[in-house]
BADO-738520 format. One record per residue (C-alpha): residue number from 0; residue in one letter; x, y, z. Coordinates in steps of 0.02 Angstrom, whole numbers, plus 50000, padded with zeros to 5 digits. Layout:
! BADO-738520
+-----+-----+-------+-------+-------+
|   n | res |     x |     y |     z |
+-----+-----+-------+-------+-------+
| NUM |   a |     X |     Y |     Z |
...
+-----+-----+-------+-------+-------+
END
This chain:
! BADO-738520
+-----+-----+-------+-------+-------+
|   n | res |     x |     y |     z |
+-----+-----+-------+-------+-------+
|   0 |   m | 51284 | 59528 | 46986 |
|   1 |   n | 51297 | 59704 | 46969 |
|   2 |   c | 51150 | 59770 | 47115 |
|   3 |   n | 51223 | 59927 | 47122 |
|   4 |   s | 51147 | 59982 | 46922 |
|   5 |   r | 50982 | 59896 | 46950 |
|   6 |   r | 50955 | 59988 | 47099 |
|   7 |   e | 50995 | 60142 | 47025 |
|   8 |   q | 50886 | 60107 | 46860 |
|   9 |   l | 50738 | 60083 | 46969 |
|  10 |   r | 50765 | 60225 | 47060 |
|  11 |   a | 50755 | 60321 | 46916 |
|  12 |   v | 50594 | 60248 | 46879 |
|  13 |   f | 50500 | 60310 | 47051 |
|  14 |   t | 50567 | 60460 | 47033 |
|  15 |   g | 50522 | 60491 | 46866 |
|  16 |   d | 50346 | 60538 | 46773 |
|  17 |   t | 50298 | 60386 | 46693 |
|  18 |   c | 50203 | 60240 | 46766 |
|  19 |   i | 50272 | 60048 | 46732 |
|  20 |   h | 50209 | 59884 | 46722 |
|  21 |   p | 50344 | 59777 | 46786 |
|  22 |   g | 50341 | 59589 | 46718 |
|  23 |   s | 50280 | 59442 | 46853 |
|  24 |   v | 50430 | 59341 | 46883 |
|  25 |   y | 50479 | 59184 | 46961 |
|  26 |   d | 50626 | 59098 | 46912 |
|  27 |   p | 50788 | 59147 | 46843 |
|  28 |   i | 50724 | 59097 | 46661 |
|  29 |   s | 50570 | 59203 | 46663 |
|  30 |   a | 50667 | 59329 | 46744 |
|  31 |   r | 50770 | 59327 | 46592 |
|  32 |   v | 50629 | 59315 | 46472 |
|  33 |   a | 50564 | 59480 | 46545 |
|  34 |   e | 50748 | 59568 | 46541 |
|  35 |   d | 50740 | 59510 | 46366 |
|  36 |   l | 50572 | 59579 | 46323 |
|  37 |   g | 50626 | 59750 | 46393 |
|  38 |   f | 50539 | 59756 | 46551 |
|  39 |   e | 50585 | 59905 | 46663 |
|  40 |   a | 50583 | 59791 | 46820 |
|  41 |   g | 50534 | 59623 | 46885 |
|  42 |   m | 50404 | 59583 | 47025 |
|  43 |   f | 50412 | 59411 | 47123 |
|  44 |   a | 50282 | 59414 | 47229 |
|  45 |   g | 50252 | 59290 | 47393 |
|  46 |   s | 50106 | 59215 | 47340 |
|  47 |   i | 50209 | 59161 | 47172 |
|  48 |   a | 50370 | 59119 | 47288 |
|  49 |   s | 50241 | 58999 | 47392 |
|  50 |   l | 50166 | 58917 | 47230 |
|  51 |   t | 50338 | 58917 | 47167 |
|  52 |   v | 50445 | 58850 | 47303 |
|  53 |   l | 50323 | 58738 | 47384 |
|  54 |   g | 50170 | 58726 | 47272 |
|  55 |   a | 50057 | 58786 | 47421 |
|  56 |   p | 49928 | 58943 | 47437 |
|  57 |   d | 49991 | 59114 | 47501 |
|  58 |   l | 49955 | 59048 | 47676 |
|  59 |   i | 50129 | 59134 | 47749 |
|  60 |   v | 50220 | 58973 | 47764 |
|  61 |   l | 50351 | 58990 | 47650 |
|  62 |   t | 50492 | 59047 | 47740 |
|  63 |   l | 50614 | 59198 | 47736 |
|  64 |   s | 50765 | 59065 | 47699 |
|  65 |   e | 50665 | 58998 | 47539 |
|  66 |   f | 50603 | 59176 | 47494 |
|  67 |   a | 50776 | 59247 | 47497 |
|  68 |   d | 50861 | 59092 | 47409 |
|  69 |   q | 50737 | 59098 | 47278 |
|  70 |   a | 50747 | 59289 | 47241 |
|  71 |   h | 50935 | 59262 | 47220 |
|  72 |   r | 50928 | 59139 | 47096 |
|  73 |   i | 50795 | 59271 | 47001 |
|  74 |   c | 50938 | 59406 | 47038 |
|  75 |   r | 51097 | 59307 | 46968 |
|  76 |   a | 51027 | 59258 | 46820 |
|  77 |   g | 51038 | 59438 | 46738 |
|  78 |   e | 51030 | 59632 | 46750 |
|  79 |   l | 50829 | 59640 | 46786 |
|  80 |   p | 50790 | 59753 | 46923 |
|  81 |   l | 50686 | 59657 | 47050 |
|  82 |   i | 50541 | 59719 | 47157 |
|  83 |   v | 50490 | 59583 | 47287 |
|  84 |   d | 50347 | 59568 | 47417 |
|  85 |   a | 50425 | 59533 | 47585 |
|  86 |   d | 50242 | 59517 | 47667 |
|  87 |   h | 50244 | 59572 | 47847 |
|  88 |   g | 50444 | 59543 | 47847 |
|  89 |   y | 50432 | 59356 | 47918 |
|  90 |   g | 50371 | 59415 | 48118 |
|  91 |   n | 50403 | 59584 | 48214 |
|  92 |   a | 50532 | 59718 | 48188 |
|  93 |   l | 50683 | 59614 | 48250 |
|  94 |   n | 50642 | 59485 | 48112 |
|  95 |   v | 50599 | 59625 | 47991 |
|  96 |   r | 50793 | 59691 | 48018 |
|  97 |   r | 50840 | 59510 | 47957 |
|  98 |   t | 50715 | 59510 | 47806 |
|  99 |   v | 50795 | 59667 | 47743 |
| 100 |   e | 50984 | 59605 | 47763 |
| 101 |   e | 50947 | 59436 | 47686 |
| 102 |   l | 50838 | 59522 | 47522 |
| 103 |   e | 50953 | 59663 | 47509 |
| 104 |   s | 51121 | 59515 | 47520 |
| 105 |   a | 51008 | 59418 | 47375 |
| 106 |   g | 51001 | 59583 | 47255 |
| 107 |   v | 50839 | 59647 | 47277 |
| 108 |   a | 50834 | 59826 | 47200 |
| 109 |   c | 50654 | 59848 | 47293 |
| 110 |   l | 50546 | 59772 | 47434 |
| 111 |   t | 50391 | 59812 | 47497 |
| 112 |   i | 50349 | 59784 | 47700 |
| 113 |   e | 50149 | 59773 | 47746 |
| 114 |   d | 50068 | 59815 | 47899 |
| 115 |   t | 49937 | 59663 | 47871 |
| 116 |   l | 49930 | 59563 | 48029 |
| 117 |   l | 50007 | 59409 | 47976 |
| 118 |   p | 50008 | 59244 | 47995 |
| 119 |   q | 49810 | 59221 | 48013 |
| 120 |   r | 49777 | 59224 | 48194 |
| 121 |   f | 49654 | 59087 | 48270 |
| 122 |   g | 49482 | 59150 | 48244 |
| 123 |   q | 49533 | 59286 | 48138 |
| 124 |   a | 49398 | 59341 | 48021 |
| 125 |   g | 49454 | 59423 | 47884 |
| 126 |   a | 49595 | 59551 | 47863 |
| 127 |   e | 49665 | 59651 | 48010 |
| 128 |   f | 49807 | 59773 | 48028 |
| 129 |   l | 49938 | 59809 | 48144 |
| 130 |   e | 49921 | 59964 | 48256 |
| 131 |   i | 49989 | 60108 | 48137 |
| 132 |   d | 50134 | 60124 | 48274 |
| 133 |   e | 50191 | 59941 | 48255 |
| 134 |   g | 50196 | 59959 | 48062 |
| 135 |   v | 50295 | 60121 | 48094 |
| 136 |   g | 50406 | 60029 | 48194 |
| 137 |   k | 50416 | 59892 | 48073 |
| 138 |   m | 50458 | 60027 | 47932 |
| 139 |   k | 50604 | 60110 | 48050 |
| 140 |   a | 50681 | 59942 | 48065 |
| 141 |   a | 50655 | 59887 | 47893 |
| 142 |   l | 50775 | 60067 | 47856 |
| 143 |   a | 50914 | 60040 | 47986 |
| 144 |   a | 50949 | 59868 | 47923 |
| 145 |   r | 50959 | 59927 | 47726 |
| 146 |   q | 51161 | 59938 | 47692 |
| 147 |   d | 51138 | 60022 | 47512 |
| 148 |   a | 51031 | 60172 | 47522 |
| 149 |   r | 50983 | 60114 | 47345 |
| 150 |   t | 50886 | 59986 | 47397 |
| 151 |   i | 50702 | 60046 | 47395 |
| 152 |   v | 50606 | 60008 | 47543 |
| 153 |   l | 50405 | 60043 | 47515 |
| 154 |   g | 50274 | 60033 | 47649 |
| 155 |   r | 50140 | 59928 | 47608 |
| 156 |   t | 49945 | 59947 | 47673 |
| 157 |   g | 49791 | 59847 | 47607 |
| 158 |   a | 49697 | 59954 | 47738 |
| 159 |   v | 49597 | 60058 | 47618 |
| 160 |   g | 49483 | 59919 | 47548 |
| 161 |   p | 49417 | 59878 | 47740 |
| 162 |   n | 49453 | 60024 | 47835 |
| 163 |   g | 49435 | 60174 | 47721 |
| 164 |   v | 49544 | 60296 | 47633 |
| 165 |   d | 49582 | 60401 | 47792 |
| 166 |   n | 49642 | 60252 | 47876 |
| 167 |   g | 49739 | 60212 | 47731 |
| 168 |   i | 49811 | 60395 | 47703 |
| 169 |   r | 49847 | 60404 | 47898 |
| 170 |   r | 49951 | 60244 | 47886 |
| 171 |   a | 50024 | 60302 | 47729 |
| 172 |   t | 50087 | 60470 | 47802 |
| 173 |   a | 50159 | 60392 | 47964 |
| 174 |   y | 50264 | 60262 | 47866 |
| 175 |   l | 50328 | 60402 | 47753 |
| 176 |   d | 50370 | 60502 | 47918 |
| 177 |   a | 50472 | 60352 | 47968 |
| 178 |   g | 50564 | 60378 | 47793 |
| 179 |   v | 50518 | 60253 | 47685 |
| 180 |   d | 50533 | 60290 | 47496 |
| 181 |   g | 50363 | 60267 | 47448 |
| 182 |   i | 50201 | 60177 | 47470 |
| 183 |   m | 50133 | 60024 | 47418 |
| 184 |   f | 49937 | 60015 | 47406 |
| 185 |   v | 49846 | 59867 | 47390 |
| 186 |   g | 49655 | 59824 | 47346 |
| 187 |   i | 49608 | 60041 | 47273 |
| 188 |   k | 49444 | 60010 | 47171 |
| 189 |   t | 49422 | 60187 | 47123 |
| 190 |   r | 49492 | 60349 | 47049 |
| 191 |   a | 49405 | 60437 | 47189 |
| 192 |   e | 49497 | 60326 | 47310 |
| 193 |   l | 49668 | 60360 | 47231 |
| 194 |   e | 49640 | 60547 | 47211 |
| 195 |   a | 49602 | 60575 | 47373 |
| 196 |   i | 49760 | 60478 | 47421 |
| 197 |   a | 49874 | 60585 | 47267 |
| 198 |   d | 49802 | 60740 | 47367 |
| 199 |   a | 49849 | 60675 | 47539 |
| 200 |   i | 50028 | 60596 | 47515 |
| 201 |   d | 50186 | 60686 | 47398 |
| 202 |   a | 50281 | 60492 | 47380 |
| 203 |   p | 50306 | 60380 | 47244 |
| 204 |   i | 50164 | 60272 | 47229 |
| 205 |   m | 50158 | 60056 | 47181 |
| 206 |   l | 49978 | 59989 | 47158 |
| 207 |   g | 49946 | 59832 | 47165 |
| 208 |   g | 49744 | 59718 | 47152 |
| 209 |   a | 49719 | 59892 | 47083 |
| 210 |   g | 49510 | 59906 | 47014 |
| 211 |   a | 49483 | 59922 | 46826 |
| 212 |   e | 49465 | 60110 | 46836 |
| 213 |   l | 49648 | 60111 | 46866 |
| 214 |   k | 49719 | 60044 | 46722 |
| 215 |   d | 49769 | 60194 | 46606 |
| 216 |   p | 49964 | 60208 | 46642 |
| 217 |   a | 49955 | 60389 | 46588 |
| 218 |   y | 49830 | 60436 | 46738 |
| 219 |   l | 49913 | 60335 | 46848 |
| 220 |   a | 50052 | 60423 | 46802 |
| 221 |   e | 49984 | 60589 | 46823 |
| 222 |   c | 49930 | 60523 | 47016 |
| 223 |   g | 50081 | 60496 | 47071 |
| 224 |   v | 50088 | 60301 | 47020 |
| 225 |   r | 50259 | 60253 | 46970 |
| 226 |   v | 50236 | 60049 | 46980 |
| 227 |   s | 50044 | 59957 | 46923 |
| 228 |   l | 50046 | 59767 | 46955 |
| 229 |   q | 49946 | 59668 | 46844 |
| 230 |   g | 49949 | 59507 | 46910 |
| 231 |   h | 50040 | 59353 | 46896 |
| 232 |   q | 49987 | 59272 | 46758 |
| 233 |   p | 50136 | 59218 | 46668 |
| 234 |   f | 50168 | 59084 | 46799 |
| 235 |   m | 49985 | 59029 | 46801 |
| 236 |   a | 50018 | 59018 | 46586 |
| 237 |   a | 50179 | 58902 | 46633 |
| 238 |   v | 50081 | 58784 | 46730 |
| 239 |   q | 49929 | 58778 | 46601 |
| 240 |   a | 50057 | 58726 | 46477 |
| 241 |   m | 50148 | 58597 | 46600 |
| 242 |   h | 49988 | 58528 | 46630 |
| 243 |   d | 49919 | 58533 | 46423 |
| 244 |   c | 50098 | 58459 | 46387 |
| 245 |   l | 50112 | 58317 | 46507 |
| 246 |   k | 49926 | 58282 | 46496 |
| 247 |   a | 49957 | 58247 | 46294 |
| 248 |   l | 50106 | 58143 | 46325 |
| 249 |   r | 49991 | 58051 | 46452 |
| 250 |   e | 49880 | 58017 | 46336 |
| 251 |   g | 49966 | 57945 | 46192 |
| 252 |   t | 50027 | 58121 | 46088 |
| 253 |   p | 50204 | 58069 | 46036 |
| 254 |   p | 50316 | 58210 | 46076 |
| 255 |   a | 50361 | 58279 | 45876 |
| 256 |   q | 50178 | 58327 | 45889 |
| 257 |   l | 50164 | 58451 | 46047 |
| 258 |   e | 50127 | 58616 | 46018 |
| 259 |   g | 50201 | 58748 | 46109 |
| 260 |   i | 50347 | 58683 | 46134 |
| 261 |   a | 50493 | 58825 | 46156 |
| 262 |   s | 50632 | 58812 | 46002 |
| 263 |   g | 50798 | 58771 | 46008 |
| 264 |   d | 50835 | 58971 | 45979 |
| 265 |   l | 50730 | 59017 | 46119 |
| 266 |   m | 50793 | 58885 | 46256 |
| 267 |   k | 50980 | 58943 | 46163 |
| 268 |   q | 50948 | 59124 | 46202 |
| 269 |   l | 50860 | 59108 | 46386 |
| 270 |   s | 51003 | 58975 | 46445 |
| 271 |   r | 51136 | 59117 | 46373 |
| 272 |   d | 51195 | 58965 | 46278 |
| 273 |   a | 51359 | 59071 | 46180 |
| 274 |   s | 51409 | 59144 | 46333 |
| 275 |   y | 51433 | 58959 | 46418 |
| 276 |   r | 51517 | 58902 | 46254 |
| 277 |   d | 51623 | 59074 | 46263 |
| 278 |   w | 51672 | 59044 | 46417 |
| 279 |   q | 51712 | 58859 | 46374 |
| 280 |   k | 51825 | 58903 | 46237 |
| 281 |   e | 51914 | 59029 | 46363 |
| 282 |   y | 51937 | 58924 | 46501 |
| 283 |   l | 51938 | 58730 | 46451 |
| 284 |   a | 52016 | 58738 | 46272 |
+-----+-----+-------+-------+-------+
END
C-alpha cells in the first residue's frame, strides 16, 4: 500500500484550480469500482461507515477502531486516495490525536475534524458547536499527531447554517491560523454564502451538503472549492439492489432469471482475479 503517492495525488487536487467530485465508497469492492472508473479520490463518510459496519444511523455509536479498520480495508484494496470524515475526532483533543494516528496508519490521504458538539448530549435540541478555542485545540492536536506532512487535515464546520456566515468565517479563519490545510463547510446553501466565504479566506475549500445553487464545478472552482461531495447514493443503490434481489429470490424467482447481476468478467476485474492467478503460478506452482 503506497500511501505516499496517493497523498501526493490528493494534495495536487487541493493545490490545483479545479473542483472534483469524489466517489462515495464504503468497502474494498466499491473503492475498486471508483478507482477503475477514474475517480480522483474516494470519500468514506461517518454516516456510511455506521451503516456499513453496524447497520446503525449516524448517531456516533461507531467506534474509532471500527472506523479505522474499515478505512484500512478500503485503502489496501487499491491506489484510490481516500478522504474520510473523522467526525469530532471521537472525543476531546486528546482523542483527536489518537484518531489521526489510527487513520493515518490506516492509509487515508485526507481527514476532516469537525467542531460540532458530539455525541448529542442529554436535552440537546439541534446542532450545537464547540467554542472556537476548543475547536482550535482539536485542530492543533490533529496536526501535532500527523506523522506524514502529506496527509491532509481539514477543519470542518457546519456552523454557517445555524449561526450565520460570519460565525462560519471566524471558525474557518481560526482553524486555518492553527495550521490546517483547508476547510470543509457543510450545509452552505447559496452562492452568496460561498462567495462571502471565498472572499474572506485564502485556502482550499471542501463542500458537503451544498445547496442546489452550488452544483456547477467550474463555478465552485472559481470560488476555491477543490472537492464537492455529491452524497452517498452508491451505498443506497447497493442496499436497494440487495433488497430487490433477495425479495425476488424469496418470492420464487429462479436465480438464472434475476436482473442486474454483475457479470463474471466484472467480478473477476473487481476481485483482481488475474493478479491472484499470477501469484498462484509464481508462488504455488
